[in-house]
DRENZA-107962 format. One record per atom (N, C-alpha, C): x, y, z. Coordinates in steps of 0.001 Angstrom, whole numbers, plus 500000, padded with zeros to 6 digits. Last residue first. Example, Ala and Ser with C-alpha at 12.3 -4.5 7.8 and 13.67 -1.06 7.14 Angstrom:
512850497750507080/513670498940507140/512900500030507870/513190494310507800/512300495500507800/513200496700507800/
END
This chain:
892865122052688665/891519121856688150/891463120630687282/894477122830691809/894486122288690451/893073122001690012/895235124211694157/893980124494693476/894044124044692022/897226123964696092/896767122780695370/895449123016694648/900116125445697070/898791125764696581/898302124629695697/901923122975699045/901801124048698077/900336124322697776/902199120809700556/901838122034701266/901626123193700319/903091118834698897/901694118774699314/901251120034700061/905251120801696778/904927119623697564/903479119724698036/906963121874693768/905872121964694744/905666120668695501/910616122037693759/909337121722693141/908242121730694184/912449124839695207/912327123514694598/910964123292693980/912753127376696038/911917126516696869/911765125118696286/914505128526694214/914747128734695638/913947127784696515/915296126188691572/914634127357692146/914775127396693648/916188123878690558/917215124781691073/916624126043691672/913954122745689567/914494122168690793/915619123013691380/913596124063687159/912781124464688300/913321123916689615/915437122632685543/915632124061685812/914859124477687057/914320120074685541/915698120269685999/915961121726686356/911802120615684392/911892120151685780/913297120375686329/912573121345681778/911869122290682639/911977121893684109/913775118949680924/914544120200680949/913886121200681894/911583117189681019/912708116998681934/913564118266682034/910034118138678916/909515118207680283/910661118098681289/911745117444676834/911433118856677079/910883119054678486/911678114643677029/912927115373677213/912698116841677503/909016114089676418/909540113751677740/910830114493678037/909050114940673755/908207115635674736/908661115336676158/910918113067672649/911128114521672559/910332115255673630/909785110556673206/911122110888673689/911338112394673709/907290110803671908/907359110476673334/908710110860673913/908029111367669195/907348112358670028/907451112056671516/909088109852667239/910013110306668282/909326111135669351/906996109433665521/907641108256666098/908590108618667240/906399112113664733/905472111329665555/906171110161666254/907412114215663360/908315113476664237/907517112590665205/905465115616662137/906217114693661286/907242113888662083/904634117403663995/903882116158663905/904573115140663000/907333118958665805/906526118781664614/905817117435664583/907245120465668832/907717119241668174/906794118984666996/908219123449670632/907343122691669745/908054121461669192/908172125019673817/908949124388672749/908016123488671950/907800127925675858/907225126820675107/908176126335674029/906997129783678684/908087129270677864/907564128036677158/905450132613680104/905301131343679400/906560131048678599/904282134469682868/905430134081682045/905142132734681402/902394137355684034/902625135941683802/903804135720682860/901681140095684376/901724139203685533/902009137737685246/903331143157683293/902561141950683020/902727140917684121/904812145443683180/903631145461684048/902798144184683937/906900144985681459/907217145373682823/906002145328683743/905648144515679006/906252143405679734/906474143755681193/904934147055678155/903884146103678509/904447144971679351/907543148018677751/906642148715678667/905521147789679109/908664146268675864/909136146241677242/908200146951678205/908014146250673160/907223145448674074/907585145577675531/909736147743671634/908313148036671531/907506147350672616/912226146689672303/911978148096672561/910495148430672512/911260143459673588/912137144329672825/911724145756673075/908689141092673068/909743141633673910/910710142417673039/905894142103670968/906934141219671461/907865141911672423/902441142954671547/903768143208671013/904786142283671644/899808140445671492/900435141703671859/901791141866671229/897122139139669479/898405139012670158/898987140389670444/893648138860670069/894743139518669365/896022139435670174/892895135606671468/892550136956671083/893742137573670375/892241132134670691/893065133223671180/892526134566670730/889474130108671659/890273130734670630/891024131915671209/889851127982674572/889148128958673746/890075129539672697/889598124798675268/890655125782675070/890076126788674107/887706123137677795/887862123703676474/889112124559676455/887947121749680161/886720121623679412/886847122173678007/890191122125681720/890114120902680954/888858120776680110/890810124374683045/889857123485683707/889599122228682905/892544126299682079/893100125045682539/892121124131683237/891186128584681163/891929128638682407/892329127281682956/890118129817678749/890957128624678729/891767128440679983/890332133441679121/889685132199678719/890654131041678775/891562135860679633/890334135582680352/889749134215680055/894982137079680319/893863136689679476/892655136304680316/897207139709681117/896358138618681601/895205138360680658/900468140330679597/899227140678680258/898343139484680514/903859139147680280/902746139538679435/901510139829680263/905969138896682244/906237139157680846/905049139632680042/907206140071685440/906488139147684572/906637139585683149/908605141958686721/908027140905687549/907292139869686723/911268142639684368/910269143032685352/909833141869686222/912061140126681891/912113141483682433/911033141683683475/913805138104680148/913017137953681363/913064139272682122/915545138907678209/914176138620677790/913252138504678996/918010139041679343/917220140267679353/915803140064678834/919316136734678838/918586136799680110/917704138037680172/918701136142675292/919504136604676428/918650136566677685/917044134951673472/918388135320673006/919274135846674127/914528132785672724/915220133401673860/916654133705673414/912264133398669981/913445132749670569/913995133523671755/908770133901670738/909992134265670033/911192133632670721/905241133578670362/906501133103670932/907674133531670063/903148135113669155/902977134467670458/904289134091671134/903807136126666704/902993136983667576/902849136413668985/905116134046665445/905910135162665959/905117136034666920/903751130932666664/903930131939665627/904593133146666273/902611128382667847/903997128806667757/904177129683666521/899668128755669750/900281128651668432/901721129150668459/898431129190672167/899327128040672056/900066127958670727/897239131492674556/897573131237673160/898621130134673091/896623132365677076/896061131086676643/896239130851675149/897450134886677780/898215133761678320/897698132400677873/897861137513675693/896872136503676064/897613135251676516/899892139034674787/899183139541675960/898119138565676449/902785137167673819/901395137572673608/900817138115674907/905237136103674148/905188137552673969/903769138040673688/907098133514675675/905802134041675280/905802135557675214/910093132201674307/909441132957675361/908137133558674841/911005128812673545/910804130204673175/910035130893674296/913270126092673678/912191126866674279/912202128310673789/915325124488672768/914294124899671817/913153125694672411/917487123965674278/916489122896674187/915348123246673243/918774126395674234/919387125277673512/918414124122673336/917121127866675943/917188128214674523/917748127061673703/917688126587678376/916331126601677847/916318126895676346/920398127157678632/919950125769678590/918554125683677982/920260129963678752/920971129324677651/920570127857677507/918881130551681116/918251130856679830/918941130148678664/919365130238683808/919489129064682945/918932129299681542/918877132688685026/920221132107685114/920425130981684105/916139133003684511/917113133947683951/918506133329683918/915229130897686036/914991130887684592/915928131860683892/915916131758688562/916619130595688021/916390130479686517/914161134057688829/915628134174688893/916365132980688291/911488132924688540/912056133829687534/913575133944687630/910366131437690601/911229130760689634/911880131676688604/908908133189692238/909807132209692834/910834131691691819/907305134632690516/908326135359691281/909355134385691866/905694132520689639/906560133215688701/907676133950689436/904346131848691977/905186130857691314/906144131520690328/902917134209692531/903980133785693436/904905132763692780/902061134947689176/901974135314690579/903181134843691377/902717132198687001/902010133435687299/902041133687688796/903757130192684252/903956130682685616/903240132018685796/903954127473682285/903084128623682527/903225129003683996/905647125808679758/905666126188681168/904875127476681329/904725123496677322/904715124898677735/904716125029679251/905291121721674461/905398121627675919/905603123049676421/903456120557671580/904253121554672297/904263121235673781/902979119280668258/902980119087669702/903726120274670312/901268120945665502/902437120461666242/902027119965667621/899169120916663145/900212121877663493/901392121217664207/897057119187662789/897577119879661619/898736120804661889/895864119595666072/895684118940664776/896234119812663634/897975119786668673/897039120595667891/897015120055666476/898691118839671908/898625118377670522/897585119208669805/900716119713674659/899591120052673796/899763119422672422/901345119916678018/901745119221676803/900537119227675877/901991122357680348/900967121832679440/901624121204678222/902588122888683600/903273122504682371/902233121799681517/902062125511685958/901556124437685108/902533124160683988/901130127528688397/902298126723688046/901773125540687252/899771130623689270/899710129473688368/901090128837688257/897794132831691137/899038132053691082/898856130818690211/895280133991691028/896449134868691006/897752134110690779/893553131841690815/893198133109690172/894420134007690024/895427128851690077/894687129731690957/894374131023690230/896379125774689204/895742126946688612/894947127693689673/898632123590688863/898202124402689993/897685125724689437/899599121051687584/898481121911687169/897911122627688390/902632119643686162/901735119962687272/900646120916686797/900282118863683743/900960118355684939/902337119010685025/897925118346681329/898400119340682297/898987118629683505/897615117678678027/897980117051679290/898545118132680194/895267117870675375/896254118486676255/896403117682677538/894376117932671954/894460117138673181/895500117815674059/892138119202669424/893324119281670267/893222118266671389/890812120176666186/890874119315667373/892193119475668124/890176123647665232/890772122334665008/890809121512666298/889431126294665641/888671125502664691/889144124083664495/891041127177667679/891194127808666362/890547126945665279/890042124350669013/891048125378669262/891421125945667901/887777122374669094/887741123728668544/888759124664669164/887427119931670263/887318119999668810/887565121385668243/889360118310672890/888266119110672358/888373119214670853/890494116861675971/890482116971674511/889275117788674081/892813116254678657/891555116785678133/891644116850676618/894253114800681447/894231114817679988/892847115277679544/896091115601684287/894768115618683670/894911115720682158/897888114337687173/897803114802685777/896369114757685263/897001115414690575/897343114418689569/897247114992688157/898542117558692880/897399117354691990/897816116419690864/900902117899694225/899718117545695007/898488117272694159/903671116254692624/902757117397692703/901533116976693495/906945115377691696/905807115159692575/904976116429692648/908508114378688750/908060115516689551/906862115129690390/909139112052687447/910138113115687478/909787114231688458/906955110432687541/908207109891688036/909303110932688157/905117111994686268/904956111799687707/906208111201688326/906017111716683625/906110113012684300/906016112854685817/905348109066683083/906747109492683065/906917110788683851/902577109309683216/903264108461684182/904751108792684235/902139110993681055/901738111436682394/902407110598683476/902971109486678864/903791110616679303/903424111054680715/900795107718678711/902141107204678979/903035108323679506/898816109585678095/898687108773679307/900038108182679698/899705110535675655/899738111449676800/899561110693678116/899226108255674083/900587108780674233/900683109667675469/896410108162674293/897235107075674815/898669107494675035/895773110527672963/895393110374674370/896213109264675017/896746109779670428/897346110911671138/897027110826672628/894987107701669859/896412107408669997/897147108552670688/892581109070669660/892738108050670708/894213107723670933/893167110617667397/892976111278668690/893119110283669831/893238108580665451/894439109371665738/894323110038667107/890574107729665489/891641106794665847/892919107541666214/889279110001664527/889006109544665888/890083108580666377/890326110024661894/890629111131662815/890395110709664260/889112107711660942/890575107791661027/890991108895661986/886449108496661033/886876107369661847/888393107352661999/886554110545659148/886217110865660535/886657109731661454/887144109077656860/888112110071657319/887830110505658756/884913107358656471/886219106807656854/887160107859657417/882482108315655561/882718108284657009/884155107934657390/881548110346653010/882578109363653331/882868109363654829/879897112414652478/879422111089652075/880424109979652401/881292114613653159/880103114320653952/879539112940653624/883299114676651172/883625114288652544/882395113895653347/881917115497648869/882681114249648855/882920113756650285/880917117954649718/879988116885649370/880690115528649380/883298119370650002/882467119116651176/881470117990650905/884093119431647324/884926118751648308/884134118429649571/881986120942646124/882252119561645704/883090118782646710/880280122616648874/881224122605647759/881419121163647306/876876122905649721/878148122212649905/878993122339648649/875012125767650789/875383124818649739/876722124170650065/874626127735652547/874237126396652976/874575125330651946/875238130072651299/876053129700652465/875749128286652949/873262130390649412/874586129929648954/875454129478650118/870043129304649791/871068130109650439/872441129560650064/868349127392648701/868780128485647841/869878129337648450/867315124202648431/868137125025649315/868779126129648483/863960123861647165/865402123707647039/866114124619648016/860973122050648123/861711123273647825/863198122984647793/859720119726648931/859965119888647511/860729121143647148/858213121215651714/858497119983650994/858678120281649507/859898124106653032/858716123439652509/859115122216651702/861826124324655912/861853124316654456/860660123513653947/
END
């Protein structure tokens, strides 16, 4: 831009609200403080989780600025991410939305635990878990296109529930934006469900319950562990697939 010229592109102009914010550093500093507190909360939870479940791979806390344009923090434990087989529980904070705890199963781990999940669907539903219905396994938003209430064991159909995504594979570097969501379980979604290779169960905790979040998130994790411990092979040990990232 030549000296003395004015910025004429309307897309580069700041709105009055943007101008107010760009001149005030305090809100960014407050946001950074909140993120540090979330990381601290997840560090405490990671120790609680390790006391409930042994895994060959240690917990991992990651953070970023751009899941659907907003900051996030995530704790993965257990975190056995392979190309074909996944066993992970992700505790997620998404700015402006919610906390969530999500079980992610794929391949051999899904086949191992699907029967007990079917048997214990009422316990899972009572705890607030919903079943994933998106074709993208890396969607975290608790909206109808991604998660719906568990209403019967018939929600767990075929060898898996949804199709395979391509981004956000649990390496902790980023969580990519979601793609278009798929159809839900039910008459419209069963054909896709029958040929899908992964399963997700997720429960949310509102940010307005911040003071209770440690207890709520820990309780949701415990529900998942209690159910998985009834699986045919129990929880993973050091001989399990340890390709955690």
